[in-house]
C-alpha distance (Angstrom), angle and dihedral (degrees) to the residues before:
residue distance angle dihedral
M1 . . .
S2 3.76 . .
P3 3.82 137.3 .
L4 3.79 117.6 -77.0
A5 3.86 89.6 -120.7
F6 3.92 89.0 67.7
M7 3.79 93.7 61.9
K8 3.79 116.9 113.0
E9 3.76 124.5 -132.4
G10 3.83 111.1 -80.6
E11 3.85 94.5 20.9
T12 3.79 120.5 127.6
A13 3.75 123.8 -149.9
E14 3.79 143.7 165.9
I15 3.73 121.3 -121.1
V16 3.78 110.3 -120.0
G17 3.82 101.3 176.1
E18 3.76 148.7 -73.5
P19 3.77 125.8 -73.9
L20 3.77 124.7 -97.4
M21 3.82 94.6 -102.8
R22 3.80 90.7 69.3
R23 3.82 91.2 52.2
L24 3.80 93.7 47.8
R25 3.79 90.9 61.9
H26 3.76 89.8 64.3
H27 3.74 105.6 40.6
H28 3.81 143.2 -14.1
G29 3.82 97.7 -99.9
H30 3.79 96.1 -94.8
C31 3.83 95.1 141.6
C32 3.84 99.1 36.2
G33 3.76 124.0 70.0
N34 3.85 92.1 -154.2
V35 3.79 112.5 105.6
G36 3.81 131.2 165.6
P37 3.78 135.9 50.6
S38 3.86 95.1 -68.0
A39 3.79 96.1 50.9
A40 3.85 113.3 119.4
Y41 3.75 131.9 -142.2
D42 3.79 114.5 -81.7
A43 3.75 111.5 -150.9
R44 3.82 95.0 -170.5
C45 3.80 94.7 71.1
H46 3.77 105.5 21.6
R47 3.75 135.4 61.3
G48 3.74 96.4 -164.7
G49 3.81 134.6 -123.6
P50 3.79 132.7 -79.1
G51 3.79 111.7 -31.0
H52 3.75 94.6 17.0
D53 3.79 92.5 110.9
H54 3.76 89.9 52.0
L55 3.90 90.5 53.6
N56 3.79 89.7 51.4
D57 3.76 91.5 48.0
M58 3.84 89.6 55.0
G59 3.79 89.0 51.9
L60 3.76 96.8 -105.2
R61 3.73 102.9 135.6
P62 3.82 136.1 123.4
G63 3.80 113.0 -68.4
K64 3.77 95.6 25.1
R65 3.80 119.1 123.9
V66 3.77 119.4 -133.6
Q67 3.86 134.8 -176.1
M68 3.80 123.0 -147.7
I69 3.85 108.6 -127.1
A70 3.75 99.0 172.4
N71 3.84 132.6 8.0
S72 3.81 113.1 158.0
G73 3.74 94.5 172.3
T74 3.79 94.7 -105.4
G75 3.72 132.5 55.7
P76 3.77 126.7 15.7
L77 3.77 126.6 -18.8
I78 3.83 125.7 -128.9
L79 3.81 115.0 -140.3
L80 3.78 132.8 -176.1
V81 3.83 108.9 -136.2
D82 3.78 115.6 176.3
E83 3.84 98.9 -39.9
S84 3.74 97.3 -32.9
R85 3.75 132.7 94.4
I86 3.77 115.0 -135.2
A87 3.86 129.4 -167.6
L88 3.81 110.8 -147.3
G89 3.75 129.4 -177.0
R90 3.77 118.0 -113.3
G91 3.84 92.6 -123.5
V92 3.86 91.9 57.6
A93 3.77 91.4 42.4
M94 3.78 89.0 57.9
K95 3.79 89.2 59.4
I96 3.81 97.2 53.0
Y97 3.81 115.9 80.1
V98 3.73 123.1 -149.7
R99 3.79 140.3 -174.9
R100 3.83 113.8 -137.1
I101 3.80 117.0 -124.9
E102 3.75 115.9 -145.1
A103 3.84 114.1 -130.7
């Protein structure tokens, strides 16, 4: 697992969640058993913090496959999600974890 921002152009990955820091902004972990810096987002018991609905609306949710179209190392990333191209800021991309899919 690694942040979406670390993907190289042409790579495909599956979104596995968001890091704990995102979850902590919303509540104190009372409904999720995951605790610690490596704990991942749990979509079954949590609806996310500010902006989370917007990411879901763009198709960026756990289980979704994405392909990196452009990642120059600075500035926004361009992703292919379903049949749409999405520009995503690097800061947000660092908070979304993915599992690379070998071609």
